[in-house]
C-alpha positions as CSV (number, residue, x, y, z in Angstrom):
1,M,12.5,27.5,-6.9
2,I,8.9,27.4,-5.6
3,K,6.2,27.4,-8.6
4,V,2.7,28.5,-8.3
5,I,0.2,26.6,-10.2
6,G,-3.5,27.4,-10.6
7,I,-5.8,24.2,-11.4
8,P,-8.8,25.8,-12.0
9,F,-11.1,22.0,-11.7
10,D,-14.4,22.2,-9.5
11,A,-16.0,19.3,-11.7
12,N,-16.3,17.1,-8.2
13,S,-17.7,19.4,-6.0
14,S,-21.1,18.4,-4.4
15,F,-22.7,21.4,-3.3
16,L,-21.9,24.1,-5.4
17,K,-19.4,25.1,-8.5
18,G,-17.3,28.1,-8.3
19,A,-14.2,27.1,-6.9
20,A,-12.8,27.0,-10.8
21,L,-12.7,30.6,-10.7
22,A,-10.6,30.7,-7.8
23,P,-6.5,31.0,-9.2
24,P,-7.2,34.2,-10.8
25,R,-9.1,36.2,-7.9
26,I,-6.2,35.1,-5.4
27,R,-3.6,36.5,-7.7
28,L,-5.6,39.7,-8.1
29,M,-5.0,40.0,-4.5
30,E,-1.4,40.7,-5.6
31,R,-2.0,43.6,-7.5
32,D,-5.8,45.5,-6.0
33,G,-3.2,47.9,-4.1
34,S,-4.9,47.2,-0.3
35,A,-1.9,44.7,0.6
36,N,2.2,44.6,0.6
37,T,4.1,42.1,-0.8
38,F,6.0,41.0,2.5
39,A,5.2,37.9,4.4
40,E,5.6,38.3,8.3
41,N,8.9,37.2,8.2
42,G,10.4,40.0,6.7
43,L,10.8,38.1,3.5
44,E,9.5,40.0,0.5
45,I,7.2,37.8,-1.8
46,L,8.3,38.7,-5.5
47,E,6.9,37.2,-8.6
48,G,10.6,35.6,-10.7
49,V,12.6,36.2,-7.1
50,T,11.0,34.1,-4.3
51,H,8.7,32.1,-7.1
52,L,7.8,31.5,-10.3
53,D,4.1,31.6,-11.7
54,I,3.8,29.2,-14.0
55,G,-0.1,30.4,-15.1
56,D,-3.0,27.8,-14.9
57,L,-3.8,24.4,-16.4
58,Q,-5.6,24.0,-19.2
59,I,-8.5,21.5,-18.5
60,N,-10.8,20.9,-21.3
61,M,-12.5,18.0,-19.5
62,V,-14.8,16.8,-16.6
63,N,-13.6,13.3,-17.0
64,A,-12.0,13.0,-13.6
65,E,-9.7,10.3,-14.4
66,R,-8.3,11.9,-17.1
67,V,-8.2,15.2,-15.6
68,Y,-6.4,13.2,-13.0
69,G,-4.2,11.8,-15.1
70,L,-3.3,15.9,-16.5
71,I,-2.5,17.3,-13.3
72,E,-0.5,14.2,-11.9
73,H,1.8,14.6,-15.2
74,T,2.2,18.3,-15.3
75,I,3.2,18.4,-11.5
76,A,5.4,15.8,-11.7
77,E,6.8,17.1,-15.1
78,N,7.8,20.5,-13.0
79,L,8.9,18.6,-9.8
80,N,12.5,18.9,-11.2
81,G,15.4,19.3,-9.1
82,N,14.9,21.5,-6.1
83,V,11.9,22.4,-7.3
84,K,8.8,22.9,-4.8
85,M,5.0,24.2,-5.7
86,I,1.8,25.7,-4.6
87,S,-1.2,24.2,-6.7
88,L,-4.0,27.0,-6.0
89,G,-7.3,25.2,-6.5
90,G,-9.5,24.1,-8.0
91,D,-11.8,21.8,-5.4
92,H,-10.3,19.7,-2.7
93,S,-10.2,16.5,-5.2
94,I,-7.0,17.8,-7.0
95,T,-5.3,17.3,-4.4
96,F,-5.5,13.6,-4.7
97,P,-3.3,14.0,-8.2
98,V,-1.2,16.0,-6.9
99,V,0.0,14.1,-3.8
100,E,0.7,11.4,-6.0
101,A,3.2,13.3,-8.3
102,Y,4.9,14.2,-5.3
103,K,4.9,10.6,-3.6
104,K,6.7,9.6,-7.0
105,K,9.6,11.6,-6.6
106,Y,9.9,11.2,-2.7
107,G,8.8,7.9,-2.2
108,S,6.7,8.5,1.0
109,I,5.5,12.3,2.5
110,N,3.7,13.1,5.6
111,I,0.6,15.4,4.9
112,L,-0.9,18.7,7.2
113,H,-4.6,18.8,6.2
114,I,-6.4,21.8,7.3
115,D,-10.5,21.9,6.7
116,A,-13.5,21.5,8.5
117,H,-14.0,18.0,6.9
118,A,-12.1,15.2,6.8
119,D,-12.4,14.4,3.3
120,L,-12.1,10.6,3.8
121,Y,-15.2,9.3,2.3
122,D,-14.6,6.0,0.6
123,N,-17.6,7.0,-1.9
124,F,-19.5,10.0,-1.6
125,D,-22.9,10.5,-4.1
126,D,-21.9,7.7,-5.8
127,N,-18.7,9.3,-7.0
128,P,-15.5,8.4,-5.5
129,W,-13.6,10.9,-7.0
130,S,-15.4,13.7,-5.2
131,H,-13.9,16.4,-3.4
132,A,-15.2,14.7,0.0
133,S,-13.2,11.6,-1.1
134,P,-9.4,12.9,-1.9
135,F,-8.0,11.4,0.9
136,A,-9.4,7.8,0.9
137,R,-7.5,7.8,-2.2
138,I,-4.4,9.1,-1.2
139,M,-4.1,6.6,1.6
140,E,-5.3,3.7,-0.2
141,K,-2.3,3.7,-2.7
142,G,0.0,4.4,0.2
143,N,3.4,5.8,1.0
144,V,2.0,8.2,3.5
145,G,4.3,8.0,6.9
146,S,1.5,10.5,8.6
147,L,-1.9,12.0,7.8
148,T,-2.6,15.0,10.1
149,Q,-5.8,17.1,9.7
150,V,-6.8,19.7,11.5
151,G,-9.8,21.7,12.2
152,I,-12.3,19.2,11.6
153,R,-15.5,19.2,12.7
154,T,-17.9,17.1,10.7
155,L,-17.2,13.7,11.4
156,N,-19.2,11.4,11.2
157,R,-19.4,7.6,12.1
158,H,-18.2,6.3,8.2
159,Q,-14.9,8.9,8.3
160,R,-14.1,8.0,12.1
161,E,-13.9,4.5,11.0
162,Q,-12.3,5.8,7.6
163,A,-9.7,7.6,10.0
164,E,-9.2,4.9,12.7
165,K,-8.7,2.3,8.8
166,F,-6.2,4.6,7.8
167,N,-4.4,5.5,10.7
168,V,-4.9,9.2,10.7
169,T,-4.2,12.0,13.3
170,V,-7.5,13.6,14.0
171,I,-7.3,17.5,15.7
172,E,-11.1,18.0,16.2
173,M,-11.7,21.4,16.4
174,K,-13.5,20.9,19.6
175,D,-9.8,20.1,20.8
176,F,-7.6,22.3,18.7
177,N,-4.6,23.0,20.3
178,F,-0.8,23.8,18.5
179,E,0.7,20.8,20.2
180,F,0.2,18.5,17.3
181,I,3.0,21.1,15.3
182,K,5.7,19.3,17.1
183,K,4.8,15.8,15.9
184,L,4.7,17.0,12.3
185,E,7.4,15.0,10.1
186,G,9.2,15.5,6.9
187,P,8.9,15.8,4.2
188,L,5.6,17.6,4.5
189,Y,3.1,18.4,2.7
190,I,0.4,21.0,3.4
191,S,-3.1,20.7,1.9
192,L,-5.0,24.0,3.1
193,D,-8.7,23.5,2.2
194,L,-10.3,27.5,3.0
195,D,-13.1,26.3,4.8
196,G,-10.9,25.1,7.4
197,L,-11.4,28.8,8.6
198,D,-14.8,29.9,10.2
199,P,-16.5,31.8,7.5
200,A,-16.7,34.8,9.6
201,Y,-12.9,34.8,8.5
202,A,-13.4,33.1,4.9
203,P,-17.3,33.5,3.5
204,G,-15.9,32.8,0.0
205,V,-16.0,29.1,0.4
206,S,-19.1,26.5,-0.7
207,H,-19.5,25.0,2.5
208,H,-19.9,26.8,5.6
209,E,-19.2,25.3,8.7
210,P,-19.0,27.5,11.9
211,G,-16.9,27.1,14.5
212,G,-13.4,27.1,12.9
213,L,-10.2,28.4,12.7
214,S,-9.3,31.8,12.5
215,T,-6.8,33.7,10.4
216,R,-4.3,34.1,13.0
217,D,-4.7,30.7,13.7
218,V,-3.6,29.1,9.8
219,I,-0.9,31.7,9.9
220,S,0.9,30.7,13.1
221,I,0.0,27.0,12.3
222,I,2.3,27.6,9.2
223,Q,4.8,29.6,10.6
224,K,5.4,27.3,14.1
225,I,6.3,24.1,11.4
226,D,10.1,23.3,11.9
227,V,10.3,20.5,9.3
228,A,10.8,20.8,5.7
229,V,7.4,22.2,3.7
230,I,8.1,20.4,0.0
231,G,4.5,21.5,-1.8
232,A,1.3,22.9,-0.4
233,D,-2.2,23.7,-2.0
234,I,-4.8,26.3,-1.5
235,V,-8.5,24.5,-2.2
236,E,-12.1,25.3,-2.4
237,Y,-12.3,29.2,-2.5
238,N,-15.3,30.4,-4.1
239,P,-15.1,33.5,-5.3
240,T,-19.8,33.7,-6.5
241,R,-19.9,33.4,-2.5
242,D,-17.2,35.8,-1.5
243,L,-18.1,39.4,0.0
244,N,-15.7,42.1,-1.1
245,N,-12.6,40.0,-2.1
246,V,-12.3,39.0,1.8
247,T,-11.4,35.6,1.4
248,A,-9.2,36.2,-1.9
249,M,-7.2,38.3,1.0
250,V,-7.1,36.0,3.1
251,A,-5.9,33.1,0.9
252,F,-3.6,35.5,-0.6
253,K,-1.6,36.0,2.8
254,L,-1.6,32.3,3.0
255,L,-0.3,31.6,-0.3
256,K,2.6,34.3,1.1
257,E,2.8,32.5,4.3
258,L,3.2,29.4,2.6
259,I,6.2,30.9,-0.1
260,A,8.3,32.2,3.3
261,K,7.9,29.0,5.1
262,M,8.8,27.2,1.7
263,V,11.7,29.0,0.5
């Protein structure tokens, strides 16, 4: 069974707030009438059949450590038996506690991270819990077999040093091709930041970074993966910057493809 949960938290966004509004807007795309319920492999994606939507996590605080504790506890509580989860953020900081819950169940996991940014800052703007830092926190905690980052196009000296320190495989956008997929290992967790896509395809994000992946690129990555995908998140959708729900529909399309891959 796949469970979908909304994590409406954006207190660690460094530039613009708004990602906390994302989960209900993404869900709305299932009902707005402009797309059907089928993934491209022919599987019909139906709530209660292919997945169970357990709603949004109720977050009534902004203290990061307390919120992270709540997120980690909730994910761990739901990851019983053969359950897999897809989390709808929220800013990218939510990935840290979600992944920590997965590591408790699986011991060691592998991560595919699609993003314009490496999110490896040790301490961004005097906030070690920033959405620019989750993968530094994840890697320093250990129990990650591999971290592969794809679509990156904003590396600075500090993040290059961090990538080397944590032995991260970085596929910069200027060097992008699909060959990395052959080297991915399972069990695999996918963290999908929507600003990994070019803003032409996903304008509804807080940090526009031109020169990114197309929607088809990301769909192809998901479809070509040949190892067990045990969980995923879709983060950094900001409805306040969207145009006619274009990015919401992209997020919903990618959600359907992730469910189809994980079933």
